[in-house]
N, C-alpha and C positions, 0 to 999 in steps of 0.2 A: 342900522340903514337895510329897509326891509330890500330881499333877494340881493345880498352884498355880499354871500360867497357862492350863488348859483351860477359859479362857470368852473373849468376845469380848474383855471390860473388863479384863483381863489381857493377855492377848499381844500387845495391841499398844500398851500402854505404853513409852513411849521415855525413858528416862531411865539415868545410870550405871548403875543398879545393875539395870534391866532394859533391856538393848539387845537387842532385840525385832528393829529396822529395817523392822518394817513400820508403817506410820503407818495408823490405824482405815481410813480412806477406802479404803486398800487392799487392807483383809482386807474390806471391805464391800462394794466389788468381784469380791472373788471369788466373797464368797459368791453373790450377783448371779446370775454367769455360770456356778459353776461347780457348785454344789447341785444344780439338775437332771440334771444326770452324774454325782453322788455318790450320789445319790436311788437312780436307775435301776439303777449298778452294785452297790451293797449291796441291794438289792433280788432282786439277781441272784446274789449272793453268800452267803457262810457266815457274814457280819461283819453285827453287829447294832450297832454304833453311830451316833450317829443323825451326822447328816454334817458338824455342827460340829465332835465330836473328830475327824472324820477329816481336814477342813481343817484344822484349827490345830495341828495334831500335826503336819502335811507344812509350815504353814509355821513353826512352830518348828522343824524340819530343817534346811530349805531356808534360813532365818535365820543359824543360830547351824552348821552345818555338825559338826553332834557328830555321833557314833553310834550306830545305831539303838539298841545295846545299853541305853547312857545316858539316853536317850530312853524308851524301856522299861520302865527303874528310877526314873524320876520322873514317872510319868503312871499306874502302875500295869497298862499293857498291855503284854502277850505281844511279845518282841521282832519274831515272824514275824508278827502284826498290823500293827506298826506298819513291814513292812516291805509288806503288801499296802496296806496304806493311801498309802504314797509312791506305789507302784506307779499308786493307781487317781485319787490326784489329780495326778500328773504326766499321765496322758494324756489326763484332763481336763482342765488346760493344754493340751495341746499339741493336742487335738483346737479348740480357739476359736482356733490361730494363723491358721485364713484368714480372722476377721473383722477380725483385727489386722495382717498381715503381709503387705503387697500392693506392688507393685513398681507406679510411677504410671504410667495408660495413658497411650497417646501425646497426647490432649489435656489432661494433666497437667501433662508435662515441662517446658512453658515456664513454669510456675510451679516448678516445683523449680530449672528453672537461674536461675532469677531467682534464687533464694534461695543456693543456692551463689554465684554472682558476689558480691552483697552481702557474703560475708565474706574469697572471698581476689580477688578479680577475676579469677576462673579462667573461661571461655568453656564453653557447651554442656555442663555436668558434670550428670549427675539422680542420681548415685549415689557412696559412697564404700563401698570394699569391703579387708576384710581378712581376716585364718582365725586360727582360734583354738585350738590344740591343748586338749581336756578331759580328763584325766588319769582314768586307767580301772586296776582291777587287770587281772592276765592273764587273758585271756580263753577261755585254753585252745582245745582242738578241733585241729585239724590244722596250721593257719596263723597261730598267734597271734603270730609276728612280725611281720605283717605289721601288725599295734597299733602295733611299735615305732617311735616317731617318732625326729628325728632328733638330739635330745636327748637320745635315751635312754632314757623310759621310756614306757610304754605308752597309747594314748592316741585318742581323736576328734576327727578332722581336720574342724573345720565354717568355710564361707564364710559368713562374713556380709555383707549390703550394707542404709548405713543412708543417711537423708535427710541434708538441712543440718540437722536438729535434731536429729540424732540415732537420729530413730525408727527402727527394722528394718524394714526396705523388702523384705526377699529374706534366705532360710536355706537352707542346703544343710548336710544333716547327714546323717550315718552313716558318712563315710568313714576307714577305718584309717588310723592317723599316720601310717606310710609313705609316704601318697600325697602325692603334690605339688598345691601349692597350684595349678597351671597346668593339671591334668588338673582337678581338680575342678569349675575353673570351665568348661573346656570341655568339660564331658560336664553340664553344668547345662542347663536350660532357661531360665535368662535367656541364656545363651550363644547361643541358639541364636534366643530374638527379638533379641536386637540385632545378631545376623548377618544375621538377615532383611531387615532395616531396618526395621522398623517404628516404631522407636525414634528417633531422629533427634541424641538426644546422646550422654555418654559416661560409661564411669565413672572415678575416680579410683583410684588403686590403685597397686601396690609392682610392683616387677618381674617378680614372679613370676607376677600378673598382664597383661602386656604382651602387647598384639596389635594389629595395625595396624588393625584393622575397627574392634572393639568397647571398645576399653580405649588411656585416656589414664595410663600410667606416670611413678613423679616419677624 
């Protein structure tokens, strides 16, 4: 039925028949943090939907990974507008990154080391790092092959760092799929901080991130 999930009471149900994947508290949290950004964007655009509709369409898309056209068909919202909604919500979420993603300050790193040590008895660890290839369509342009990863498909190469609770503490995004993990790491602001000696601990990663100064590889 068209529009059946476009309300907080339906989008958040988590049953075999409605596997939305987003619990109600998370949708409420999104609304609390993102609504101001949505309101500002909607007021300055040609869109006329309320922010709840915008948010819930984006939540549905992110939870299910469905095609925009399929989403448009079941919501009575045109596909170009669905695309616009996704852009608005994605940008609003990205703008919140500094509030939720931050690397431990030097005065906090001892606590981080203790947490990692309690898990694996490895001393001095202040973060674990690895990369992830996010599939994309061929971007076109003059050098599209830069985005072809070593596995043969187009991607964005993302480097992430997490703490002992698996909470993201640093993200480096935007590099094309062909970029080596070592290049992404050594070009990052976090690398500069670690190399400067501000931090006394180490990052734990695989051999792609090997560096005698600021990473410990397995």
